[in-house]
C-alpha positions, 0 to 999 in steps of 0.5 A: 781652259782644259781640253778632253778627250775620249769616247762617250764612255771614256769621257768623264762621267756627264760630260758627254751629256753636256757636249750634247746641249751644247752641241744643240745650243750652238747648231740649232740655238744660235746657228740655226741648223736643220737637225732631227732633234729629240729634247735639248739636246743634238745627236745623230746616228753618226754619235756612237759608241766609236766615236771620240769626242774632244772637248774644251772646257773654261775655267768654270767647267761649262764647254766651250769648244767640242769636235767629234771624231769617226773612222771611216772604216765605217760609216760617217758623214760625209760619206753617207750624207754628202759624198757628193761634195767628193766629185765622183771621187769614192768615200774614203774607207780606212783606218788612217782616214777620220773624220772630222766633224761637228768642230765648233768653238763658241762660249754660249755663255756670251752674247757674241755668237759665229757665223759658222760656229768656229772663232778664227782665235787661239782656242779653235786653234787649239781645240783644231790641234788637239783634235788632230792630235787625238786623231794620230794617236788613233793612227789617222794619217788624213782626217777628211770633213765637210763644211761650210765654206767659211772654214776654208778661209779659217783653215788656212787663217791658222796655218793648216795643210788643208786642201779640198777634196771637191768644188763647193755645193749649195745643199740645202741652202749652204755652201758646203765643202769637203776638204782633206785636212794631213797630219804630216808635221804634226807633233806627237799626241804626247806633247799634245797630252801635255799642253792641253791635258789631254785624256 
């Protein structure tokens, strides 16, 4: 397993394209999300040049997990699309707060899809830890995310310092909630760079 991180331009050649195709397989094919797409790639308005991606690859070089990090100083998913999940609070706008989105760990080469696109496994833990470390390397002190309610159980199972930013709501038939993830106490990014071979 290898985990790499970077913007579209910083990722190895062709990897961002592979991530877009992987996201389509996970979120559209496997999970049935109703998203606007062109071709068999999943991208949205937040896949900008400043978005930072954390990508897990298996031993054969296939994408087996991914996450997207966005600075809240510019438009991001929770602030623009799901602000109602913040229970009336203003969406955060700070260089010290980053959004984690499109997080998934799923082996699309296999036949055992996870309901939420994330498995409560060591791989999920590794990808989340690497995502947090990457955010810390960009001076993030907190992460905010919008997720299916089932993710909350997984976060607690992985001993992540996470708590709700507001009560869950049903949006388009799906129970969602906004969540804070604290980065305090996270190992230095250099430790994760060594462990996960982040680039």
